[in-house]
N, C-alpha and C positions, 0 to 999 in steps of 0.2 A: 486751602487744600480741600478737596471734595470729601464729603462724609459718606459713610456706608449707606445712609438713607438715600443719598443722591444716586449711588450705583443701583440700589434696589428699585428706585423709581424709574431709572432708565431701562432696566431689565423688563419691568412690568409694562412699559409703554412700547417695547420693541425697539428701542433706540440702542442697539447693541454696540455701535461704535462708541457712544458716550459711556456706556456701561463698562466697556473694555478699558477705556482711558481712565475712568475713575478707579477701577479695580487694580490697574497697574500701579497707580500712585499709592493706593492704600496698601498694596502688598509690599512695596518698597519701604514704607514707613512702619508697618506693623505685620511682618511676615508670619508671626506666630498666632495672630488672631484667627480663631477657628471659623468665625462667620465670614471673614474675607475669603478664606479658602473654600468655604461652602458655596459662596456666591460666584466664585471663579468656576467651580464645577457646574453651577446652574447656567452660567454663560456658555460654557462648552456645550451643555445639553441643548440649550435654546438655539444655538447656531449649528446643530446637527454634527458636532464633533464628538461622537458618542464614545469612542475609545478613550479620548483625553478626558471626557467627563467621568467615565468609569474610574480611571486612575485617580482623578482628583477626589471623587467621592470615597474611594478606598482609603486615601490618606486621611480624610476627615474621620472615617470610622475607626481607623487604626490609632489615631493620636488623641482622641477625645473620649471623655466619659460622661459628658452632659447628656441626660436623657432626651432633652429637646432637640439638640443638634443631631444626635445619633438617629433619632426617629425621622427627622427630615432627610438625612443622608440616605437612610434605608428606602424611604419613599422615592428618592431620586434614582436609586439603583433599580427599583421596581419599574419606574417609568422608562428607564433605558431598555430594560428587558422587553417591555411591551412594544416599544418603538422598533427594536430589532426584529421581533417576531413579525410585526406588521410589514416591515421592509422585506423580510425574507419571504413571506407569503406572496407579496406582490411580485417579487423577483421570480419565484417559482411559477406563478401563474403566467407571467410574461414569457419565461423560458419555454414552458410547455406550449404556449400559443405559437411560438416561432419555430418549433421543431416537433418531431413525432413524439407525442406524449406517452406512447406505449413502448418506446425503445428502452430496453433495460440496460442497466450498467452496474458497475461496482465502484465503491469508494475505498481506496487503499490509503492507509496511514503509514508513512515512512518512519524510520527510527528517529527517536528524539534523544539527543545527548543528555546525560545525567544532569549537567549543570543547568539545562533549560527545562527540565522536566516539571518542576513546581509551577513555573509560570505557564508552561504549555498546558498543564492539567487544568488550571483556572480558565484558560481560554477555551479548551475543549468542553469543559463543563458549561460555559456560557453559550457556546454555539449549539450544543446538542441537549441542553437543559438536563444535565445529569449532575450528581454530587461530585465535588472536587476529588474526594477520595476514590470514587469509582473511576473517574477520568484518569487518575494517575495510574491505576491498574491497567487501563486500556492502552496507555502509551508504552511502546517497546523501546528498549535501549538498542536492540539489534534487530534488523530485518523489517519486513513489512507485515502489517496486519490488515486482513480483509475485514473492514469495519461495518460496512453497510451495503445492501443491495436495494435496487428499486428503479424508478424512472430516471433515466440518465439526465434529463433536463433538471430535475430536482437535485440530484447529486452534484451537478456542476455548480449549482448555487452555493451549496455547502463548500465545495472546493474553492470557490472564489472568496468566501468568508474566511476560510482557513489560511488562504494565501496572505492575509493581512495579519497573521499571528506568527508564533514561533513554531507552528506545526507544519511539516511538509506533508502534502497529500496530493493524490491525483485520482482522476476517474478514468474508467475504460469502458468502452461500449461492448456489451456481450455479443451484439450483432456483428460488429467488426471482428472480434476475436474468432467467432464461428466461421468467418470467411477466410481466415488466414491460410495461406498455402504451406501446410506442414508436410514436408517430404521426408519420409523415413529412409534412412541410409542403410542399404544392405551391405555395402562395402565400398572402400576407396579403391578405384581401379588404378590410379596413378597420381603422383604428386608433382611431377615435372612434365612439361614446362609450367603447367598450372594444375591444380587439383581437379580430378575427374571422379565423380561418385556415381555409383549405380544405386538408384533409389526408387521408392514407390510413392505415388501421389495419393491424394485423399481417396481416390477410387481404387487404390491398390494396383494401379498400372505401373509396371516397371519401366524405367527409362534411364538415360544418361544425362548428367548435368555437370558442366564445368564452370569454374569461377576463379576469380583472383582473390588472394588472401585479403587484399585491401578492401574488398567489398564486404567483408565480415566486420560489422561495426560493434557487435557485442555477443557474449556467450551467456547462456543460462544453464547452470549446472545444479544437479540435485540427486539425492538418493531416495528412491521410492520403496517403502517397506514391502517385503514379500512375506506373507503370513502362512503359518501352518496351524491346524487345529490340534493343539496340545491336549493330551489326555492326562488327568491326574486322578488318584484314588484316595478317598477319605474313608479309612477303615472304621472311623468312629460313627459313621452313619449307616443307615439301613442299606441293604443290598442294592436296591434300585437307585439310591442316591449316592452310592459310593463313587461312581464314575462321573467325572466332570470334564467337559470339553470347553476350551476357550481359545481364541486366536492368539498366537504369539508371533513376534517378529523373528523370522528365520534368517533373513538376509536383507540387503538393500540392493535394488536394481539401480545401476548408475546411468544417469541421463546427461546428455550435453546437447543443447540446441545452439546452432550457429545462425545468427540473424543477419540476413542480407537485405537491408531495407530498400535499396534502390532496385533490386531484382524482385522484391515482394515475396521472398522465399525464406522459410525457416527449414534448415537442414537438421533433422533430429537423429542423433546417435544414441543407441541403447545397447548396453553391454550384453543383454540377453538375446537380442535379435541380430546383432552384428555378425556377419559371416567371416570369422577370422581365418578360415581356411582358403579365402579368396583374396586376390588383390595385393595391396601393399603390405610389406612387413614393416611395422613401425619401430621395432627395436630388436637388437640382437637376441634378446631373451624371449622374443615372441615365439610361442609354440603354436604351430598350425595343426589342428587336430580335428578330423571329421567326427561328428557326433557331439555328444554332450561334453562340455568342458568342465574340468574340475575347478573348484572355486579359486584355488591359488593360481592356476593357469589363466583363468578368466581375468583375475586382477592384474596380472603381469601384462596381458595383452591390452587391457583397457588403459592402464597407465602409459603404455606406449603411445596410444592415440593422444592422450591428454598432454604428454610431453611435446608432441609435435604442435598441438594447438598453443601451448604455452610459449613455444619458441616463435611460431609464425604470427601469433596474435598478441604479442606482449603489450601492445599499446591500447588494446581494446578493453571495453567494459566487461566485467564478469559479475553476474548476479548469482550468488551461491547460497543465499539464506532461505532456500526452499522450505526446509523443515519448519522454521519459525512461521512462515506464511501458511503452510499447509495446516498446521495445528489450529489456526484461526479460521480456516476455510472449510475443513471437512465436515463441520457440523451444520453448514448451510445445505441441508440435504436436497431440497428442491433444486437449488442452483447446481449442485454437483451432478445430479441425475440428468440435467439438461445439456451437459457439456460432453461432446465427443472427444475422447482423449488422444486418439491417434498414437497409441502406445501398444507395442506388441509384447505383452506379458501374459503368460499362461497362468490363469487363476481358476480356482474352484468356484469362486463367486466374485462378483464385481466389487471393486474397492473405490472409495471416494478419493483415495490418494492419486489415482491416475488422472482424473479430470482436474484435480488440484494443481498438478504440474502443468497441464495444458493452460490453465488459467494463469498461473504464475508467469509462464513464458509469454503468453499473450498480453498480459498486463505490462510486462517489461517492453514488449514490442510497441504497444500503444504509447507508453511513457516516452520511449526514445523518439517516436515519430513526432511527438508534440514538443519535446524539449531539446532533442539532439544530445550529443555527447557532453555538452556543458552542463546538463542537468543531473549528472551523477553525484 
């Protein structure tokens, strides 16, 4: 039977086949020996099986108390991190050389199930060099998180690394999102024999567009906050400090985008700009009223549209966790200020929530284009 010294000597001379053969025999005869486990991790490391090496080193660190072996296992973990960083830097340099290094993009993290969150947090911490506790806070159980912006080529390297973990993530090009044909729907002229909408293009030119329901591959829905400047009085303060103004949410503007990938078009419905006094009546309760609609009437009319979509598009994807995404996106101020939202909402001042919805819908479009319906 080979000795541990035989396996070590084979490792040191680069004879990895012999080292593997020796260690297999040793592991069968003494599976609890910590040094056998340690050198199995070393073998994985030397043969560039870095993920398996990490798992093996973690087992050694978890199951042993000897300072000597713990110190060597920690050194092994540090070497793995150094190798990964070197590989990542080379991959980023190669990716930038093969594409436009100035093209900007975003990296979006998808929801992580609770049962996979602990393992995923360790993997995220390793990829992005953050503390495991902080990584766990980054991962969301529901919805998407806008995690990082920067050169698209660099973000795609991280995307490929994450693909080998328990974390679902994708990248999207901001250049491609800016080019999307977002047509804002004024009203639906007819539903039979096929839907016909009156809409406006990116240059605000009105036109007519007809399509088949089967062309709609996914929907993106969300509520965008509508703010008012609320005034409060604090009688305990001096006169000039008594009045305070701060924005408060008054209501939510309802949005629904229909994605038609083969036509290269996004049809955008907005309850505040839709002309309910024209075109199709979607439900018996719908009230057509010229002028400003009351909130209750607006909700009835909007629900009528959504019911038709639910019936006609029952097999399609629906992305509706906009709120979770927007809360992670609106603080990327420079990014939000560079996105044209194509949303007709009357505001006293610009809001980052509008471009956040454009980004959310655009990211969903890019994700579908790369993965198709099976990527849901």
